NULO-415554 format. One line per field, with one value per residue: x, y negated, z negated of N, C-alpha, C in turn; residue number from 0. Coordinates in steps of 0.05 Angstrom, whole numbers, plus 5000, padded with zeros to 4 digits. Layout:
N
n.xx: c(X,...)
n.yy: c(Y,...)
n.zz: c(Z,...)
ca.xx: c(X,...)
ca.yy: c(Y,...)
ca.zz: c(Z,...)
c.xx: c(X,...)
c.yy: c(Y,...)
c.zz: c(Z,...)
n: c(NUM,...)
// end
This chain:
372
n.xx: c(6496,6502,6471,6465,6467,6421,6379,6384,6369,6314,6292,6300,6268,6218,6213,6212,6165,6125,6132,6116,6062,6042,6049,6012,5964,5962,5957,5907,5876,5882,5854,5798,5758,5726,5670,5631,5572,5583,5620,5674,5702,5763,5773,5812,5816,5826,5784,5736,5732,5716,5668,5596,5538,5469,5399,5348,5291,5223,5204,5179,5176,5187,5173,5202,5204,5224,5199,5189,5143,5086,5046,4976,4914,4851,4809,4751,4747,4762,4755,4755,4731,4696,4663,4607,4588,4602,4614,4606,4637,4601,4597,4630,4629,4663,4726,4797,4816,4767,4715,4669,4605,4574,4541,4544,4545,4593,4611,4579,4553,4537,4508,4496,4491,4474,4424,4399,4397,4362,4317,4307,4294,4246,4214,4212,4185,4135,4117,4112,4072,4030,4025,4008,3958,3932,3933,3901,3853,3842,3836,3789,3753,3755,3736,3684,3665,3674,3724,3779,3817,3867,3879,3884,3929,3968,3970,3989,4040,4064,4063,4098,4146,4153,4157,4205,4241,4235,4255,4308,4325,4319,4358,4404,4407,4413,4465,4495,4482,4435,4374,4309,4264,4284,4295,4292,4278,4331,4359,4424,4473,4488,4546,4560,4592,4610,4625,4639,4687,4750,4767,4820,4846,4838,4819,4781,4757,4720,4680,4710,4714,4698,4711,4676,4712,4751,4804,4797,4766,4766,4787,4765,4778,4779,4823,4828,4835,4883,4914,4972,5013,5046,5098,5108,5158,5162,5183,5171,5117,5089,5092,5061,5011,4943,4941,4989,5037,5044,5091,5105,5151,5161,5196,5189,5172,5210,5215,5170,5135,5090,5030,4993,4941,4930,4893,4882,4908,4941,4919,4945,5008,5060,5094,5141,5166,5162,5128,5075,5020,5006,4956,4954,4918,4915,4904,4897,4890,4913,4927,4979,5002,5014,4987,5029,5075,5136,5165,5185,5161,5150,5138,5117,5106,5063,5090,5103,5098,5156,5208,5272,5340,5406,5442,5496,5499,5488,5514,5542,5543,5562,5512,5472,5444,5465,5465,5500,5484,5485,5505,5521,5578,5619,5608,5583,5531,5520,5465,5420,5383,5323,5307,5268,5260,5297,5299,5353,5376,5396,5375,5353,5298,5274,5249,5249,5286,5310,5283,5244,5279,5323,5395,5443,5504,5514,5550,5614,5612,5637,5688,5685,5676,5705,5705,5707)
n.yy: c(5064,5070,5034,5068,5119,5115,5112,5163,5194,5180,5199,5254,5264,5253,5293,5338,5329,5332,5384,5409,5394,5420,5472,5473,5463,5508,5546,5534,5546,5601,5612,5605,5612,5580,5583,5555,5541,5574,5599,5636,5669,5691,5754,5754,5702,5650,5615,5642,5655,5608,5591,5592,5631,5627,5644,5611,5580,5564,5510,5476,5411,5343,5294,5232,5168,5104,5045,4985,4930,4887,4837,4831,4796,4824,4840,4838,4805,4756,4696,4655,4592,4559,4517,4538,4507,4450,4385,4329,4320,4305,4310,4337,4393,4418,4428,4437,4497,4505,4546,4586,4614,4667,4641,4589,4518,4490,4450,4398,4383,4338,4360,4363,4410,4446,4425,4434,4490,4497,4475,4512,4556,4539,4533,4586,4610,4584,4600,4655,4656,4635,4675,4717,4699,4699,4753,4774,4750,4776,4828,4823,4810,4856,4894,4879,4894,4859,4839,4861,4921,4914,4860,4861,4895,4864,4821,4846,4862,4812,4790,4824,4812,4758,4763,4790,4751,4713,4741,4747,4694,4684,4720,4697,4651,4674,4694,4649,4638,4608,4591,4604,4580,4533,4501,4439,4390,4346,4347,4355,4407,4455,4486,4547,4587,4654,4691,4704,4670,4635,4569,4568,4541,4479,4430,4390,4335,4279,4252,4269,4296,4359,4416,4474,4516,4504,4507,4540,4501,4509,4558,4613,4657,4718,4738,4774,4828,4858,4879,4918,4924,4977,5004,5066,5110,5156,5207,5212,5215,5265,5268,5231,5223,5221,5224,5204,5172,5103,5051,4984,4933,4867,4814,4763,4774,4801,4826,4854,4914,4939,4974,5015,5042,5087,5063,5068,5109,5099,5117,5112,5113,5067,5052,5023,5017,5067,5085,5089,5050,5041,5025,4997,4989,4940,4917,4849,4810,4764,4735,4731,4758,4739,4730,4751,4756,4791,4856,4920,4987,5044,5111,5166,5232,5282,5344,5389,5447,5458,5466,5462,5446,5454,5393,5396,5432,5408,5381,5326,5304,5264,5249,5278,5319,5380,5450,5509,5571,5637,5692,5741,5786,5749,5707,5647,5601,5538,5498,5451,5405,5371,5321,5296,5231,5228,5232,5213,5266,5334,5363,5369,5355,5394,5387,5414,5465,5504,5561,5593,5646,5647,5651,5609,5570,5545,5523,5494,5483,5440,5455,5469,5424,5398,5434,5451)
n.zz: c(4929,4998,5054,5097,5075,5043,5081,5104,5060,5053,5101,5096,5051,5072,5112,5079,5051,5091,5106,5059,5056,5101,5084,5043,5069,5100,5061,5041,5086,5086,5041,5051,5110,5166,5209,5252,5220,5179,5123,5103,5048,5023,4991,4953,4937,4891,4886,4881,4828,4806,4822,4820,4830,4840,4838,4875,4848,4833,4790,4732,4744,4731,4772,4787,4812,4841,4871,4910,4893,4900,4872,4881,4893,4877,4930,4925,4883,4897,4932,4988,5000,5047,5096,5134,5174,5215,5188,5142,5080,5021,4967,4910,4865,4831,4795,4792,4759,4735,4708,4744,4762,4799,4855,4838,4853,4897,4934,4974,5040,5094,5153,5220,5250,5212,5199,5247,5247,5204,5226,5267,5236,5211,5255,5275,5233,5235,5285,5277,5239,5269,5308,5275,5259,5308,5319,5278,5292,5341,5323,5292,5333,5363,5326,5324,5372,5414,5433,5477,5485,5509,5499,5443,5438,5463,5428,5381,5398,5408,5357,5329,5356,5343,5288,5283,5302,5262,5217,5232,5230,5176,5156,5177,5145,5095,5097,5088,5037,5030,5005,5028,5006,4988,5030,5061,5108,5124,5076,5045,5058,5010,4989,4960,4908,4922,4884,4814,4775,4770,4792,4830,4869,4900,4945,4958,4989,4982,5032,5074,5140,5164,5204,5231,5234,5199,5148,5084,5032,4979,4930,4895,4843,4806,4764,4723,4730,4772,4834,4847,4901,4926,4966,4988,5005,5061,5049,4996,4991,4982,4927,4903,4860,4834,4779,4761,4719,4715,4716,4715,4731,4731,4764,4744,4693,4657,4607,4597,4603,4647,4651,4696,4740,4794,4847,4901,4953,5011,5077,5125,5158,5158,5215,5222,5171,5152,5110,5061,5036,4969,4925,4863,4804,4754,4687,4670,4626,4603,4646,4665,4706,4769,4835,4889,4859,4851,4842,4812,4819,4782,4790,4754,4751,4721,4697,4751,4794,4829,4877,4854,4852,4823,4812,4821,4862,4909,4967,5005,5070,5127,5149,5124,5070,5040,5021,5000,5021,5000,5038,5024,5013,5002,5036,5062,5080,5110,5095,5113,5074,5053,5006,4951,4922,4864,4792,4748,4731,4716,4758,4826,4865,4919,4984,5033,5069,5034,5000,4949,4919,4952,4949,4923,4920,4860,4826,4831,4885,4907,4922,4975,5003,5042,5083,5150)
ca.xx: c(6490,6503,6446,6464,6459,6393,6362,6385,6353,6286,6285,6299,6244,6194,6211,6204,6137,6108,6133,6100,6034,6036,6046,5987,5942,5962,5947,5878,5864,5880,5834,5772,5757,5700,5661,5606,5560,5590,5646,5681,5722,5779,5767,5833,5817,5820,5760,5714,5729,5707,5641,5574,5516,5444,5375,5330,5265,5206,5205,5162,5194,5173,5184,5201,5218,5218,5197,5182,5115,5078,5020,4955,4888,4832,4792,4724,4749,4776,4739,4762,4705,4695,4636,4600,4580,4617,4600,4621,4634,4589,4599,4644,4618,4683,4753,4817,4815,4740,4702,4644,4591,4564,4519,4549,4551,4622,4610,4557,4560,4517,4516,4476,4488,4458,4397,4388,4391,4338,4295,4301,4281,4219,4200,4208,4165,4109,4108,4104,4046,4010,4022,3993,3930,3921,3929,3878,3829,3837,3826,3761,3737,3753,3719,3656,3659,3675,3751,3789,3840,3891,3885,3894,3956,3986,3973,4006,4068,4073,4068,4123,4169,4157,4166,4234,4255,4235,4273,4335,4330,4323,4383,4425,4408,4423,4494,4506,4470,4415,4348,4289,4246,4297,4300,4276,4292,4345,4375,4450,4479,4504,4562,4561,4612,4598,4634,4646,4716,4762,4776,4850,4857,4816,4827,4757,4759,4694,4680,4725,4698,4710,4701,4667,4734,4772,4813,4780,4769,4770,4791,4756,4788,4778,4849,4829,4847,4897,4927,5001,5016,5072,5103,5121,5171,5150,5193,5160,5088,5077,5094,5043,4986,4925,4946,5016,5041,5055,5103,5112,5169,5161,5220,5182,5166,5230,5213,5145,5130,5061,5018,4972,4930,4928,4867,4879,4932,4936,4917,4961,5036,5071,5115,5166,5178,5159,5118,5046,5014,4991,4945,4953,4902,4926,4890,4912,4874,4927,4931,5007,5009,5004,4990,5054,5098,5151,5178,5189,5140,5161,5118,5126,5085,5063,5106,5090,5115,5172,5234,5292,5366,5425,5454,5523,5497,5482,5536,5533,5559,5558,5485,5452,5452,5463,5474,5513,5468,5501,5497,5534,5606,5635,5602,5563,5520,5511,5436,5411,5359,5311,5301,5252,5274,5298,5309,5381,5377,5413,5362,5345,5275,5278,5224,5252,5313,5313,5258,5248,5291,5350,5417,5460,5526,5504,5572,5638,5608,5655,5712,5681,5665,5720,5704,5698)
ca.yy: c(5079,5053,5033,5091,5142,5111,5120,5192,5205,5176,5217,5281,5266,5254,5319,5357,5324,5343,5414,5417,5391,5442,5497,5471,5467,5536,5562,5529,5561,5629,5614,5609,5606,5570,5590,5541,5534,5596,5597,5662,5666,5715,5767,5748,5674,5641,5599,5659,5655,5582,5585,5607,5634,5632,5646,5588,5587,5541,5503,5453,5388,5318,5277,5204,5151,5076,5030,4956,4924,4859,4832,4821,4793,4844,4826,4833,4785,4733,4684,4630,4580,4537,4511,4552,4487,4425,4364,4311,4326,4283,4313,4361,4401,4434,4418,4459,4511,4508,4572,4585,4639,4673,4623,4561,4500,4482,4423,4396,4368,4331,4374,4365,4438,4459,4415,4448,4517,4495,4470,4538,4573,4529,4539,4615,4615,4575,4617,4681,4652,4633,4702,4733,4689,4709,4782,4778,4743,4798,4851,4817,4812,4884,4908,4872,4903,4838,4838,4884,4936,4902,4835,4868,4905,4842,4806,4862,4861,4785,4786,4839,4797,4733,4771,4796,4725,4701,4757,4741,4668,4687,4734,4678,4634,4690,4695,4624,4635,4587,4602,4593,4562,4507,4486,4415,4375,4322,4351,4365,4435,4460,4510,4560,4608,4681,4708,4691,4669,4609,4554,4569,4523,4461,4405,4378,4305,4268,4235,4281,4311,4386,4432,4500,4534,4492,4524,4539,4478,4518,4587,4622,4684,4730,4753,4791,4852,4853,4902,4917,4939,4991,5018,5091,5122,5180,5231,5213,5216,5288,5267,5210,5236,5203,5224,5196,5150,5081,5030,4962,4913,4843,4797,4740,4783,4822,4839,4867,4938,4938,5000,5013,5067,5087,5057,5080,5117,5093,5140,5107,5109,5045,5063,5008,5022,5096,5085,5084,5030,5051,5003,5003,4970,4933,4897,4824,4792,4739,4722,4726,4769,4721,4741,4747,4763,4815,4873,4948,5005,5071,5132,5190,5252,5303,5366,5404,5468,5447,5478,5443,5459,5438,5371,5405,5449,5392,5367,5305,5299,5237,5242,5296,5334,5409,5469,5533,5595,5662,5713,5766,5792,5724,5692,5627,5587,5511,5494,5423,5403,5344,5319,5273,5213,5243,5218,5220,5289,5354,5377,5354,5368,5399,5389,5434,5475,5529,5571,5609,5672,5643,5650,5587,5563,5525,5510,5497,5478,5419,5467,5472,5399,5391,5455,5443)
ca.zz: c(4953,5022,5069,5115,5058,5034,5103,5107,5038,5059,5123,5085,5034,5090,5125,5059,5044,5113,5104,5036,5063,5120,5069,5027,5088,5108,5038,5040,5108,5078,5019,5064,5138,5175,5236,5255,5195,5160,5109,5092,5028,5019,4965,4933,4933,4864,4886,4873,4799,4797,4833,4808,4849,4826,4855,4875,4837,4827,4762,4724,4747,4729,4793,4780,4832,4839,4896,4906,4891,4901,4859,4899,4882,4887,4950,4915,4861,4909,4953,5001,5005,5067,5106,5159,5193,5216,5175,5125,5051,5007,4938,4899,4840,4815,4793,4789,4734,4725,4710,4758,4764,4827,4863,4829,4875,4899,4947,4993,5064,5114,5177,5241,5257,5191,5203,5271,5238,5188,5245,5281,5217,5208,5280,5276,5212,5245,5308,5266,5226,5291,5320,5256,5261,5334,5316,5260,5308,5360,5307,5285,5357,5371,5307,5330,5399,5434,5445,5492,5475,5520,5485,5417,5440,5468,5403,5364,5408,5404,5328,5322,5366,5327,5262,5285,5304,5235,5200,5240,5220,5147,5152,5182,5122,5072,5100,5077,5010,5031,4999,5046,4992,4981,5054,5066,5128,5116,5052,5052,5053,4986,4991,4934,4905,4924,4862,4789,4771,4764,4815,4829,4889,4908,4958,4969,4991,4988,5055,5096,5160,5168,5226,5221,5233,5181,5126,5060,5015,4951,4926,4869,4839,4780,4762,4699,4740,4797,4846,4855,4926,4927,4991,4981,5028,5072,5035,4969,4992,4969,4898,4893,4850,4820,4750,4756,4701,4730,4700,4733,4719,4749,4761,4728,4666,4653,4581,4595,4619,4653,4658,4717,4750,4823,4857,4928,4968,5039,5096,5149,5154,5173,5233,5219,5145,5146,5083,5058,5016,4946,4910,4834,4790,4728,4671,4668,4610,4597,4672,4669,4732,4790,4862,4904,4843,4862,4822,4819,4809,4777,4789,4740,4751,4701,4709,4772,4805,4851,4880,4846,4851,4807,4826,4829,4886,4932,4980,5023,5094,5137,5155,5112,5047,5046,5001,5010,5016,5001,5056,5015,5021,5000,5061,5055,5103,5104,5101,5108,5058,5048,4978,4942,4903,4838,4768,4743,4714,4728,4779,4850,4878,4947,4999,5054,5073,5020,4988,4925,4925,4964,4930,4931,4903,4841,4812,4846,4914,4917,4934,5004,5014,5066,5102,5177)
c.xx: c(6489,6476,6443,6455,6430,6374,6361,6368,6323,6276,6282,6275,6219,6191,6202,6174,6119,6108,6116,6071,6025,6032,6020,5963,5940,5950,5917,5864,5862,5860,5806,5774,5729,5695,5633,5596,5567,5618,5651,5704,5737,5773,5788,5835,5810,5794,5736,5710,5717,5681,5620,5551,5491,5421,5357,5303,5249,5207,5186,5180,5177,5186,5181,5217,5208,5218,5190,5152,5110,5050,5000,4930,4870,4812,4764,4723,4762,4759,4750,4737,4708,4667,4631,4592,4599,4601,4618,4615,4623,4591,4615,4633,4638,4709,4772,4816,4788,4729,4675,4631,4583,4540,4523,4556,4581,4624,4586,4565,4535,4526,4493,4470,4471,4429,4384,4380,4365,4313,4287,4287,4251,4202,4193,4186,4137,4099,4099,4076,4024,4004,4005,3963,3917,3916,3905,3852,3822,3826,3796,3743,3733,3735,3690,3648,3660,3702,3758,3813,3866,3899,3895,3923,3976,3991,3991,4036,4080,4080,4094,4148,4174,4166,4196,4250,4257,4255,4302,4343,4335,4350,4407,4429,4420,4454,4507,4495,4451,4388,4327,4270,4258,4302,4281,4291,4305,4362,4403,4453,4497,4519,4566,4583,4599,4606,4637,4676,4725,4771,4807,4862,4833,4828,4803,4759,4732,4697,4695,4707,4712,4696,4693,4690,4757,4780,4795,4787,4773,4773,4783,4766,4784,4803,4851,4838,4860,4907,4957,5004,5045,5075,5120,5132,5159,5158,5181,5130,5076,5077,5077,5017,4970,4931,4974,5017,5056,5066,5113,5130,5171,5186,5214,5176,5184,5227,5188,5142,5099,5052,4997,4962,4927,4899,4862,4906,4926,4936,4934,4990,5046,5095,5141,5180,5177,5149,5088,5042,4997,4982,4942,4938,4913,4907,4908,4897,4887,4934,4961,5017,4997,5007,5016,5079,5110,5163,5182,5167,5153,5138,5131,5103,5086,5079,5090,5109,5129,5198,5255,5318,5385,5438,5482,5523,5494,5507,5526,5553,5553,5529,5464,5463,5449,5472,5486,5496,5485,5488,5509,5562,5622,5632,5579,5555,5511,5482,5429,5385,5349,5302,5283,5269,5273,5308,5338,5383,5395,5401,5354,5321,5279,5252,5226,5281,5318,5286,5265,5259,5318,5371,5437,5483,5517,5526,5597,5635,5627,5681,5710,5673,5680,5721,5693,5695)
c.yy: c(5060,5054,5058,5116,5141,5120,5150,5206,5203,5195,5245,5285,5268,5281,5340,5354,5336,5373,5424,5416,5413,5468,5497,5475,5496,5553,5559,5545,5591,5633,5619,5601,5597,5578,5578,5532,5555,5592,5625,5658,5693,5727,5763,5719,5667,5625,5616,5659,5629,5573,5603,5608,5640,5631,5621,5597,5561,5535,5480,5429,5363,5298,5248,5188,5123,5063,5001,4952,4895,4856,4820,4816,4814,4830,4819,4812,4760,4722,4657,4616,4556,4532,4526,4532,4463,4403,4347,4317,4301,4286,4339,4367,4414,4418,4442,4470,4515,4536,4568,4613,4643,4655,4594,4543,4491,4454,4422,4378,4359,4344,4375,4394,4453,4450,4429,4477,4517,4492,4496,4557,4565,4536,4569,4623,4608,4592,4645,4678,4649,4660,4720,4725,4700,4739,4788,4771,4765,4823,4847,4820,4841,4900,4902,4879,4882,4838,4864,4896,4923,4877,4841,4879,4883,4825,4820,4860,4833,4780,4800,4824,4772,4740,4777,4771,4712,4715,4751,4713,4668,4700,4715,4659,4648,4692,4672,4618,4612,4600,4588,4574,4535,4490,4462,4398,4350,4325,4362,4395,4438,4487,4522,4582,4636,4699,4691,4691,4641,4596,4552,4550,4505,4436,4394,4348,4294,4248,4247,4296,4337,4400,4460,4520,4523,4511,4520,4514,4485,4549,4593,4651,4692,4748,4769,4819,4845,4880,4897,4935,4950,5006,5043,5104,5149,5205,5234,5216,5241,5287,5244,5223,5217,5202,5216,5173,5127,5060,5008,4942,4890,4826,4774,4748,4806,4838,4856,4891,4941,4965,4996,5041,5065,5083,5070,5086,5115,5118,5136,5102,5086,5055,5048,5015,5051,5099,5082,5065,5044,5028,5012,4981,4965,4913,4872,4803,4765,4723,4716,4739,4752,4734,4732,4751,4789,4830,4901,4964,5032,5090,5156,5209,5270,5327,5382,5425,5458,5463,5456,5458,5442,5416,5379,5422,5433,5377,5347,5303,5271,5230,5261,5308,5364,5425,5493,5557,5620,5682,5740,5768,5766,5707,5673,5611,5559,5508,5466,5423,5374,5344,5295,5255,5226,5225,5228,5242,5310,5369,5358,5368,5370,5402,5410,5442,5501,5536,5588,5636,5669,5641,5628,5584,5540,5511,5515,5492,5458,5430,5469,5446,5390,5413,5446,5468)
c.zz: c(4977,5036,5086,5099,5049,5056,5107,5085,5043,5080,5113,5068,5051,5102,5105,5052,5065,5112,5082,5042,5082,5105,5053,5045,5096,5086,5036,5062,5101,5057,5030,5093,5145,5203,5239,5228,5173,5148,5097,5073,5024,4992,4944,4926,4904,4862,4875,4843,4789,4808,4820,4828,4832,4846,4852,4865,4833,4797,4756,4724,4746,4749,4784,4801,4830,4867,4890,4905,4891,4889,4880,4884,4893,4906,4940,4893,4871,4932,4962,5011,5024,5075,5132,5181,5192,5202,5157,5095,5037,4977,4931,4871,4821,4814,4788,4761,4722,4728,4725,4758,4793,4833,4853,4853,4874,4911,4965,5016,5079,5140,5197,5249,5237,5194,5226,5263,5221,5206,5259,5262,5214,5232,5282,5256,5222,5267,5298,5253,5247,5304,5302,5257,5286,5332,5299,5275,5328,5346,5300,5310,5365,5352,5312,5358,5420,5449,5460,5479,5484,5505,5457,5418,5445,5443,5383,5372,5403,5375,5320,5332,5350,5298,5262,5287,5277,5216,5207,5230,5190,5141,5157,5158,5098,5073,5087,5049,5008,5026,5015,5032,4985,5006,5056,5086,5116,5092,5060,5046,5029,4990,4963,4933,4906,4901,4837,4786,4764,4790,4813,4850,4898,4921,4973,4967,4999,5012,5079,5115,5165,5191,5215,5219,5215,5160,5102,5043,4986,4950,4897,4866,4810,4778,4736,4705,4767,4808,4849,4879,4927,4953,4985,5006,5036,5057,5007,4968,4978,4939,4886,4886,4834,4790,4742,4735,4716,4710,4719,4718,4739,4743,4742,4699,4658,4627,4578,4614,4622,4662,4679,4725,4780,4831,4884,4940,4998,5057,5121,5141,5171,5189,5229,5193,5137,5117,5083,5035,4994,4930,4881,4819,4761,4713,4668,4652,4605,4623,4677,4695,4754,4818,4875,4886,4852,4839,4831,4806,4806,4774,4774,4738,4727,4714,4729,4783,4830,4852,4874,4843,4834,4824,4836,4854,4911,4942,5000,5046,5103,5140,5143,5086,5053,5021,5015,5001,5019,5020,5048,5025,5022,5025,5054,5080,5094,5113,5093,5092,5058,5019,4973,4926,4876,4816,4764,4723,4728,4751,4802,4863,4908,4962,5021,5056,5060,5007,4964,4933,4939,4943,4940,4911,4885,4826,4828,4876,4925,4929,4964,5017,5039,5087,5129,5195)
n: c(0,1,2,3,4,5,6,7,8,9,10,11,12,13,14,15,16,17,18,19,20,21,22,23,24,25,26,27,28,29,30,31,32,33,34,35,36,37,38,39,40,41,42,43,44,45,46,47,48,49,50,51,52,53,54,55,56,57,58,59,60,61,62,63,64,65,66,67,68,69,70,71,72,73,74,75,76,77,78,79,80,81,82,83,84,85,86,87,88,89,90,91,92,93,94,95,96,97,98,99,100,101,102,103,104,105,106,107,108,109,110,111,112,113,114,115,116,117,118,119,120,121,122,123,124,125,126,127,128,129,130,131,132,133,134,135,136,137,138,139,140,141,142,143,144,145,146,147,148,149,150,151,152,153,154,155,156,157,158,159,160,161,162,163,164,165,166,167,168,169,170,171,172,173,174,175,176,177,178,179,180,181,182,183,184,185,186,187,188,189,190,191,192,193,194,195,196,197,198,199,200,201,202,203,204,205,206,207,208,209,210,211,212,213,214,215,216,217,218,219,220,221,222,223,224,225,226,227,228,229,230,231,232,233,234,235,236,237,238,239,240,241,242,243,244,245,246,247,248,249,250,251,252,253,254,255,256,257,258,259,260,261,262,263,264,265,266,267,268,269,270,271,272,273,274,275,276,277,278,279,280,281,282,283,284,285,286,287,288,289,290,291,292,293,294,295,296,297,298,299,300,301,302,303,304,305,306,307,308,309,310,311,312,313,314,315,316,317,318,319,320,321,322,323,324,325,326,327,328,329,330,331,332,333,334,335,336,337,338,339,340,341,342,343,344,345,346,347,348,349,350,351,352,353,354,355,356,357,358,359,360,361,362,363,364,365,366,367,368,369,370,371)
// end
């Protein structure tokens, strides 16, 4: 075949192909027509034989979805231990990995600020005791008809003021776990652990000078129980329930499936991530779950009444999911829906868009996927 004849053959084939496509498009247009969100199907269209319509109903559906999670230490079981006063470390009582109980000494320091606090406490105590003696004397004088009412009232007011000053001084010492009966001028300040647990971090250097705003010198934690912080997307919040079954898979422990229970569901929505924080409590007797470990959290609810539609009924456009609702007389309307995260089953849980009683195309909806 000459080049000229070959070019003529290609041109003819192209013209035939375009003509065939135009006939196909024309045939499709005769099969159904669109007007806005409505699709009308010809009564003679073979599509009608391949679609199925069913009524939307509520069903017992077990919602299951997965999100990311991070292991956290429980705040009440975690303590960063520093000094409330500036001073110099003179002794350490702990080492890394050591078990301690609540009130166990961690380190001690020499601190001028602490000595001044002790001095203020002693002074407040002495002034309260003097005020009490003065009050008792005025009461005796008054009972014997010698003292005046005014003097007694002044003594009572003075005692109450000094008593309040003393109580404030005691409260200040209690904050630092300093027992008043142990106070003696010149003794170093002993810093104690506020909780029982294990020393998981320690960088106490004897002789170092620390400021009152310095970082913690030791961390004590009880990791026998931990939290896993899961961030649940806004659309899945309605399906987070206290009785949900929780399964956690950590990247560091791929072979282990960890069970947990919901401790708290956050009340505030994060505007940036559009999610709420759900705290999940897990037993960790072997201490294999370490704070900051990352993984996934799967929530599986007990069956609940939910509107769910067949997966084959759901179509996807560029920016939304939708179903086709029957308006009768072979006429259908596109209705956008919002769905929850669903397990890979034949049903899709619907949050909004359709309601029980609506009739939708449950099979063959894909015939209309290109309808415009």
